[in-house]
C-alpha positions as CSV (number, residue, x, y, z in Angstrom):
1,X,14.2,21.9,14.8
2,X,12.5,19.2,16.8
3,X,9.3,20.2,18.5
4,X,7.5,17.5,20.5
5,X,4.0,16.8,19.3
6,X,1.8,13.9,20.0
7,X,0.3,12.4,16.9
8,X,-2.5,10.1,18.1
9,X,-5.7,8.4,17.0
10,X,-7.7,11.2,18.4
11,X,-5.8,14.1,16.8
12,X,-5.8,12.7,13.3
13,X,-8.7,11.5,11.2
14,X,-8.1,8.2,9.5
15,X,-10.2,5.8,7.4
16,X,-9.2,2.1,7.3
17,X,-10.9,0.4,4.4
18,X,-8.2,-2.0,3.3
19,X,-8.6,-5.6,4.3
20,X,-5.8,-7.9,5.2
21,X,-5.9,-11.6,4.7
22,X,-7.3,-14.4,6.8
23,X,-5.3,-15.5,9.8
24,X,-4.1,-19.0,10.2
25,X,-4.7,-20.8,13.5
26,X,-1.5,-20.6,15.7
27,X,-1.2,-23.4,18.3
28,X,-0.2,-22.3,21.8
29,X,2.8,-24.2,23.2
30,X,3.2,-25.0,26.9
31,X,5.2,-22.5,28.8
32,X,6.9,-19.4,27.3
33,X,9.7,-19.1,24.8
34,X,12.8,-17.0,25.5
35,X,13.1,-13.2,25.1
36,X,13.7,-12.2,21.5
37,X,17.1,-10.8,20.5
38,X,17.6,-9.2,17.1
39,X,20.3,-7.5,15.1
40,X,19.7,-3.7,15.1
41,X,20.8,-2.0,12.0
42,X,21.4,1.3,13.8
43,X,23.5,-0.2,16.6
44,X,25.1,-2.8,14.4
45,X,24.7,-5.5,17.0
46,X,22.4,-8.2,18.2
47,X,20.6,-7.1,21.4
48,X,17.3,-7.9,23.3
49,X,14.1,-6.5,21.9
50,X,12.7,-4.7,25.0
51,X,9.0,-5.0,24.1
52,X,6.1,-4.4,26.6
53,X,3.0,-6.5,27.0
54,X,1.9,-5.4,23.6
55,X,4.9,-5.6,21.1
56,X,4.7,-3.1,18.2
57,X,6.0,-3.5,14.7
58,X,5.7,-1.6,11.5
59,X,6.8,-3.3,8.3
60,X,6.8,-1.5,4.9
61,X,4.4,-3.1,2.4
62,X,4.5,-3.6,-1.3
63,X,4.1,-1.1,-4.1
64,X,1.5,-3.2,-5.9
65,X,2.6,-3.6,-9.5
66,X,4.4,-7.0,-9.6
67,X,3.6,-9.1,-6.6
68,X,4.6,-11.4,-4.9
69,X,8.2,-12.4,-5.7
70,X,10.4,-14.4,-3.4
71,X,12.2,-11.3,-2.2
72,X,8.9,-10.0,-0.9
73,X,8.1,-13.4,0.6
74,X,11.5,-13.6,2.4
75,X,10.9,-10.2,4.0
76,X,7.4,-10.9,5.2
77,X,8.3,-14.4,6.4
78,X,11.1,-12.8,8.5
79,X,8.6,-10.6,10.3
80,X,6.2,-13.4,10.6
81,X,8.8,-15.3,12.6
82,X,9.2,-12.2,14.8
83,X,5.4,-12.1,15.3
84,X,5.4,-15.8,16.2
85,X,8.3,-15.7,18.6
86,X,6.8,-12.7,20.3
87,X,3.5,-14.5,20.7
88,X,5.3,-17.6,22.0
89,X,7.0,-15.3,24.6
90,X,3.6,-14.1,25.9
91,X,3.2,-10.8,24.0
92,X,0.2,-9.4,22.2
93,X,1.4,-8.1,18.9
94,X,0.3,-4.9,17.2
95,X,1.6,-5.3,13.6
96,X,1.0,-2.6,11.0
97,X,1.8,-2.7,7.3
98,X,1.1,-0.3,4.5
99,X,0.6,-0.5,0.8
100,X,2.2,2.2,-1.4
101,X,-0.7,2.3,-3.8
102,X,0.2,5.7,-5.3
103,X,3.7,6.1,-6.6
104,X,5.6,6.6,-9.9
105,X,6.5,2.9,-10.5
106,X,2.8,1.9,-10.2
107,X,1.8,4.6,-12.7
108,X,4.6,3.6,-15.1
109,X,3.6,-0.1,-15.1
110,X,-0.1,0.8,-15.5
111,X,0.7,3.0,-18.5
112,X,2.9,0.3,-20.0
113,X,0.2,-2.3,-19.6
114,X,-2.7,-0.1,-20.7
115,X,-4.5,-0.5,-17.4
116,X,-5.8,2.0,-14.8
117,X,-3.4,2.5,-11.9
118,X,-6.1,1.8,-9.4
119,X,-7.1,-1.4,-11.2
120,X,-3.5,-2.6,-11.4
121,X,-3.0,-1.8,-7.7
122,X,-6.1,-3.6,-6.6
123,X,-5.3,-6.6,-8.7
124,X,-1.7,-7.0,-7.4
125,X,-2.8,-6.3,-3.8
126,X,-5.4,-9.1,-4.0
127,X,-2.7,-11.4,-5.4
128,X,-0.4,-10.4,-2.5
129,X,-3.1,-11.2,0.0
130,X,-3.7,-14.6,-1.6
131,X,0.0,-15.4,-1.5
132,X,0.4,-14.3,2.1
133,X,-2.6,-16.4,3.2
134,X,-1.2,-19.4,1.3
135,X,2.2,-19.0,3.0
136,X,0.4,-18.8,6.4
137,X,1.8,-15.4,7.2
138,X,0.0,-13.8,10.2
139,X,-1.8,-10.7,8.9
140,X,-1.2,-7.2,10.3
141,X,-3.8,-5.8,12.7
142,X,-3.8,-2.6,10.5
143,X,-3.3,-2.9,6.8
144,X,-3.4,0.6,5.4
145,X,-3.1,1.9,1.8
146,X,-1.4,5.2,1.3
147,X,-4.5,6.5,-0.4
148,X,-6.4,5.9,2.8
149,X,-3.9,8.0,4.8
150,X,-3.8,11.2,2.9
151,X,-5.3,13.3,5.7
152,X,-2.7,12.0,8.1
153,X,0.2,12.7,5.7
154,X,-1.1,16.2,5.2
155,X,-1.1,16.8,9.0
156,X,2.5,15.5,9.3
157,X,3.7,17.8,6.5
158,X,1.9,20.8,8.1
159,X,3.7,20.1,11.4
160,X,7.1,19.8,9.6
161,X,6.5,23.0,7.8
162,X,5.5,24.8,11.0
163,X,8.6,23.6,12.8
164,X,11.0,24.6,10.0
165,X,11.9,21.1,9.2
166,X,10.4,21.4,5.8
167,X,10.1,24.0,3.1
168,X,8.4,24.8,-0.2
169,X,10.6,24.7,-3.3
170,X,10.7,28.1,-5.0
171,X,9.1,26.9,-8.2
172,X,6.1,28.8,-9.6
173,X,4.9,25.8,-11.6
174,X,5.5,23.0,-9.1
175,X,6.0,24.3,-5.6
176,X,6.7,20.9,-4.0
177,X,7.3,20.5,-0.3
178,X,10.7,19.0,0.9
179,X,12.2,17.8,4.2
180,X,15.5,19.1,5.4
181,X,17.9,16.2,5.5
182,X,19.6,17.9,8.4
183,X,16.5,18.7,10.4
184,X,17.5,16.2,13.1
185,X,20.9,16.2,14.6
186,X,21.1,12.4,14.5
187,X,20.2,12.0,10.8
188,X,22.2,9.1,9.4
189,X,22.3,7.1,12.6
190,X,20.2,4.3,11.2
191,X,22.2,3.5,8.1
192,X,25.6,4.7,9.3
193,X,26.4,5.7,5.7
194,X,28.6,8.6,4.7
195,X,27.3,11.4,2.6
196,X,28.6,10.1,-0.7
197,X,27.0,6.7,-0.1
198,X,23.8,8.4,0.8
199,X,23.8,10.5,-2.3
200,X,24.4,7.4,-4.5
201,X,21.7,5.4,-2.9
202,X,19.3,8.3,-2.9
203,X,19.6,8.6,-6.7
204,X,19.2,4.9,-7.2
205,X,16.2,4.4,-4.8
206,X,13.6,7.0,-5.8
207,X,15.3,10.2,-4.7
208,X,15.7,13.3,-6.8
209,X,19.1,14.8,-6.0
210,X,19.1,16.9,-9.2
211,X,15.7,18.6,-8.5
212,X,16.2,22.4,-9.0
213,X,15.4,24.6,-6.1
214,X,16.2,22.1,-3.3
215,X,18.4,23.4,-0.5
216,X,20.3,20.2,-0.3
217,X,20.5,17.3,-2.9
218,X,19.6,14.9,-0.1
219,X,16.4,16.7,0.9
220,X,13.4,14.3,0.5
221,X,10.0,14.9,-1.1
222,X,7.1,15.3,1.3
223,X,4.3,16.5,-1.0
224,X,4.4,16.4,-4.8
225,X,2.2,19.1,-6.3
226,X,-0.2,17.9,-9.0
227,X,1.2,17.2,-12.4
228,X,-0.9,16.6,-15.5
229,X,-2.3,13.1,-15.7
230,X,-1.4,12.3,-12.1
231,X,-3.9,11.7,-9.3
232,X,-4.1,14.3,-6.6
233,X,-5.7,15.1,-3.3
234,X,-6.4,18.6,-1.7
235,X,-4.1,20.0,0.8
236,X,-3.1,23.5,2.3
237,X,0.0,23.4,0.1
238,X,-2.0,22.7,-3.1
239,X,-3.5,19.6,-4.6
240,X,-1.0,16.8,-4.9
241,X,0.1,13.4,-3.4
242,X,2.4,12.2,-0.6
243,X,6.1,11.5,-0.9
244,X,7.1,7.9,-0.1
245,X,8.8,8.2,3.3
246,X,6.3,10.4,5.0
247,X,3.5,8.0,4.1
248,X,5.0,5.3,6.4
249,X,5.8,7.8,9.2
250,X,2.2,9.0,9.3
251,X,0.6,5.6,9.1
252,X,2.9,4.1,11.8
253,X,2.5,7.0,14.2
254,X,-1.3,7.1,14.0
255,X,-1.7,3.4,14.4
256,X,1.0,2.6,16.9
257,X,2.5,5.8,18.4
258,X,5.6,7.9,18.4
259,X,8.0,5.0,19.2
260,X,7.9,1.5,17.7
261,X,9.5,-1.6,19.0
262,X,10.5,-2.6,15.4
263,X,10.6,-0.8,12.1
264,X,11.2,-3.5,9.5
265,X,11.7,-4.2,5.8
266,X,14.2,-5.4,3.3
267,X,17.8,-4.3,3.5
268,X,17.3,-2.1,0.5
269,X,15.0,0.1,2.6
270,X,17.7,1.1,5.2
271,X,18.5,4.2,3.1
272,X,16.8,6.4,2.1
273,X,13.3,5.0,3.0
274,X,13.7,4.0,6.6
275,X,16.3,6.7,7.4
276,X,13.9,9.4,6.2
277,X,10.7,8.0,7.6
278,X,12.3,7.8,11.0
279,X,13.6,11.4,10.7
280,X,10.1,12.7,9.7
281,X,8.6,11.0,12.8
282,X,11.4,12.2,15.1
283,X,10.9,15.8,14.0
284,X,7.2,15.6,14.7
285,X,7.4,13.8,18.0
286,X,10.7,15.1,19.5
287,X,11.8,11.5,20.2
288,X,15.4,10.5,19.8
289,X,14.6,7.3,18.0
290,X,11.5,6.3,16.0
291,X,12.1,2.6,16.6
292,X,13.9,0.8,19.4
293,X,15.0,-1.8,16.8
294,X,15.6,-1.3,13.0
295,X,15.5,-4.8,11.5
296,X,16.2,-5.6,7.8
297,X,16.0,-8.8,5.8
298,X,18.6,-9.8,3.2
299,X,18.0,-9.9,-0.6
300,X,17.0,-13.0,-2.5
301,X,18.8,-13.6,-5.8
302,X,18.1,-15.8,-8.9
303,X,20.4,-16.7,-11.7
304,X,23.3,-14.8,-10.2
305,X,21.6,-11.5,-9.5
306,X,19.4,-9.9,-6.9
307,X,15.8,-10.6,-7.6
308,X,14.2,-7.3,-8.7
309,X,11.4,-6.0,-10.8
310,X,13.7,-3.7,-12.8
311,X,15.9,-6.7,-13.8
312,X,12.8,-8.9,-14.6
313,X,14.3,-12.0,-12.9
314,X,11.4,-12.6,-10.6
315,X,10.3,-15.9,-9.1
316,X,6.7,-15.4,-8.2
317,X,5.0,-17.1,-5.3
318,X,1.8,-17.3,-7.3
319,X,3.6,-19.1,-10.2
320,X,5.2,-21.6,-7.8
321,X,1.7,-22.3,-6.4
322,X,0.3,-22.7,-9.8
323,X,3.1,-25.2,-10.5
324,X,1.8,-27.2,-7.5
325,X,4.6,-26.3,-5.1
326,X,3.5,-26.7,-1.4
327,X,3.7,-23.3,0.2
328,X,5.3,-25.0,3.3
329,X,8.3,-25.8,1.1
330,X,8.6,-22.2,0.0
331,X,8.8,-21.2,3.7
332,X,11.4,-23.9,4.4
333,X,13.4,-23.0,1.4
334,X,13.7,-19.4,2.4
335,X,14.4,-20.4,6.1
336,X,17.3,-22.5,5.0
337,X,19.4,-19.3,5.0
338,X,19.7,-16.7,7.8
339,X,17.2,-13.8,7.3
340,X,20.0,-11.2,7.2
341,X,22.0,-13.1,4.6
342,X,21.7,-12.2,0.9
343,X,21.1,-15.6,-0.7
344,X,19.9,-17.3,-3.9
345,X,16.9,-19.3,-4.7
346,X,17.4,-22.2,-7.1
347,X,15.7,-25.5,-8.1
348,X,18.2,-27.2,-5.7
349,X,17.0,-25.0,-2.8
350,X,13.4,-25.9,-3.5
351,X,14.2,-29.6,-3.9
352,X,16.0,-29.7,-0.6
353,X,13.0,-28.0,1.1
354,X,10.6,-30.5,-0.4
355,X,12.7,-33.4,0.8
356,X,13.0,-31.8,4.3
357,X,9.2,-31.3,4.4
358,X,8.6,-35.0,3.4
359,X,11.1,-36.2,6.1
360,X,9.5,-34.1,8.8
361,X,6.0,-35.2,7.9
362,X,7.1,-38.8,7.8
363,X,8.8,-38.5,11.2
364,X,5.9,-36.8,12.9
365,X,3.4,-39.3,11.6
366,X,5.1,-42.3,13.4
367,X,3.2,-44.1,16.1
368,X,6.1,-43.4,18.5
369,X,9.2,-41.2,18.2
370,X,12.1,-39.9,20.4
371,X,11.2,-37.4,23.2
372,X,10.4,-34.0,21.8
373,X,11.1,-31.8,24.8
374,X,14.8,-31.1,23.9
375,X,14.3,-30.3,20.2
376,X,11.3,-28.0,20.9
377,X,13.4,-26.1,23.5
378,X,16.3,-25.8,21.1
379,X,14.1,-24.5,18.2
380,X,12.6,-21.9,20.6
381,X,16.1,-20.9,21.7
382,X,17.5,-20.7,18.2
383,X,14.6,-18.6,16.8
384,X,14.8,-16.2,19.8
385,X,18.5,-15.7,19.1
386,X,18.2,-13.4,16.0
387,X,15.9,-15.8,14.2
388,X,18.5,-18.4,13.6
389,X,16.4,-20.6,11.2
390,X,19.4,-22.7,9.9
391,X,20.1,-24.0,13.4
392,X,16.4,-24.5,14.1
393,X,16.0,-26.5,10.9
394,X,19.1,-28.5,11.6
395,X,17.8,-29.4,15.1
396,X,14.5,-30.7,13.6
397,X,16.4,-32.6,10.9
398,X,18.4,-34.4,13.6
399,X,15.2,-35.3,15.5
400,X,13.5,-36.5,12.3
401,X,16.6,-38.6,11.3
402,X,16.6,-40.3,14.7
403,X,12.8,-40.9,14.6
404,X,13.0,-42.4,11.1
405,X,16.1,-44.5,11.8
406,X,15.6,-45.7,15.3
407,X,12.0,-45.0,16.2
408,X,11.2,-44.1,19.9
409,X,9.0,-44.7,22.9
410,X,6.9,-41.5,23.1
411,X,3.5,-41.8,21.3
412,X,2.9,-38.0,21.6
413,X,6.3,-36.8,20.3
414,X,5.2,-36.5,16.7
415,X,2.2,-34.4,17.6
416,X,4.4,-32.2,20.0
417,X,7.0,-31.5,17.2
418,X,4.3,-30.9,14.6
419,X,2.6,-28.4,16.9
420,X,5.9,-26.6,17.6
421,X,6.8,-26.4,13.9
422,X,3.3,-25.0,13.2
423,X,3.4,-22.4,16.0
424,X,7.0,-21.2,15.6
425,X,7.9,-21.8,11.9
426,X,4.4,-21.5,10.4
427,X,4.8,-24.9,8.7
428,X,1.9,-27.4,8.8
429,X,3.1,-31.0,8.9
């Protein structure tokens, strides 16, 4: 059912009104870092990221109703490292991120709190921006709300209907539009899950396998026809609003193109969100793969459980900041574990990060210290090798210990290390 079709800036109207956050200064290191290698979720192996002069990356943004917890922070810090390693390797970076500012969880939270859904979304988005700026995360070039991309979503749905990859449910009251899960021969390649696992995760993560009239329980919503009390926008298939997955496909294709270097997010997005957004794009473009690399960050836990809004066990970046925690320590605490590893946050993790930050600042402020060439080269190499932050931090710990214990003869070493830590890890010393 694939039909090649170019979805470009010129063929689709778009309005970008959403502002991202201010960009921190990123020092430029002498020379160039190694080529980036990352684990690809679809191929289940670490391999080189074959980016061109301009490297492209789409990372799924927040649904703005309870931001920014440390699970969010870990994800966006992961792709901030990707951005920094790419830049250190000489690439320009075209980074796009969305905001799902129209969705059921947002409406439910707004109703619970007695606040308008737009007001809630605007408030949480602004808090997210403040947290990202405090964490010194490099902002996306395009920061796009779903409500700003309605026309683009409508065009994608029209193309999917025309190609036979989508259909209208036979429901006189609510004739929603759905995507055939089997519309691409390769569906399922990204997650590698069997059908039973897909069905279970689909039900857990926003899908509607029990929806009457669907041709397959796995078919994904593209356009939800207006219900009482819900916002809606006009379309050829009736007033309504976008489905979740198609929103990201449309925004990514119109800002970057039909093929991305990286599609990224948390590991809980592998299925159904990333699997379906890739399938939507592949049906429209005719490409075999939406992204050359599918990259996913692990989950962050607290008190023995995954940190999640539904469980209510959130550690918020804004609260840590209000408590006086240096955002640089938050970065270091999250970098202490590998980005693909599910891991826990704890007072001990934070305390270790604060101590590490203090040691590094003390070492880099010395009048003279050991030569910095080897440690900078090692940090570059470790980060380029699937973002191995534990090894990078250990290398810097070793240099700092030597500097504090034995001193050195290079008066510029501290500045060199501090510049590298800023450029590559986003931590100001």
